[in-house]
C-alpha positions as CSV (number, residue, x, y, z in Angstrom):
1,X,-33.5,56.2,-155.8
2,X,-30.4,56.0,-153.7
3,X,-28.1,55.2,-156.6
4,X,-29.6,58.1,-158.5
5,X,-28.9,60.5,-155.7
6,X,-25.3,59.1,-155.4
7,X,-24.6,60.1,-159.0
8,X,-25.6,63.7,-158.3
9,X,-23.0,66.3,-157.5
10,X,-22.9,67.8,-154.0
11,X,-24.4,71.0,-155.4
12,X,-27.2,69.1,-157.0
13,X,-28.0,67.2,-153.8
14,X,-28.1,70.5,-151.9
15,X,-30.4,72.0,-154.4
16,X,-32.7,69.0,-154.1
17,X,-32.7,69.3,-150.3
18,X,-33.4,73.0,-150.5
19,X,-36.3,72.5,-153.0
20,X,-37.8,69.9,-150.7
21,X,-37.5,72.3,-147.7
22,X,-39.2,75.1,-149.8
23,X,-42.0,72.8,-150.6
24,X,-42.5,71.8,-147.1
25,X,-42.5,75.5,-146.0
26,X,-45.1,76.5,-148.6
27,X,-47.4,73.6,-147.8
28,X,-47.2,74.3,-144.1
29,X,-47.9,78.0,-144.7
30,X,-51.0,77.1,-146.8
31,X,-52.2,74.5,-144.2
32,X,-52.0,76.8,-141.3
33,X,-53.6,79.7,-143.1
34,X,-56.6,77.4,-143.8
35,X,-56.6,75.9,-140.4
36,X,-56.3,79.2,-138.5
37,X,-57.7,82.0,-140.7
38,X,-57.7,84.2,-137.6
39,X,-53.9,84.1,-137.2
40,X,-51.8,87.0,-138.4
41,X,-49.2,86.5,-141.1
42,X,-46.5,86.8,-138.4
43,X,-48.2,84.1,-136.2
44,X,-48.4,81.8,-139.2
45,X,-44.7,82.3,-140.1
46,X,-43.6,81.9,-136.4
47,X,-45.5,78.6,-136.2
48,X,-43.9,77.4,-139.4
49,X,-40.5,78.2,-138.2
50,X,-41.3,76.5,-134.9
51,X,-42.5,73.3,-136.6
52,X,-39.6,73.1,-139.2
53,X,-37.0,73.7,-136.4
54,X,-38.7,71.2,-134.2
55,X,-39.1,73.9,-131.6
56,X,-35.3,74.7,-131.5
57,X,-36.0,78.4,-132.3
């Protein structure tokens, strides 16, 4: 896998990273909505941002 990634252009590697981030974001949104159906959309999004930023925001 590492060799495959080395052959990618920097733009391709950035795209792969962004796609992985989008997938994590979407999965976390879905999980939090199911786990906390009483939370507002804003609360869910705030929690997603908090978790993905490791509390830095």
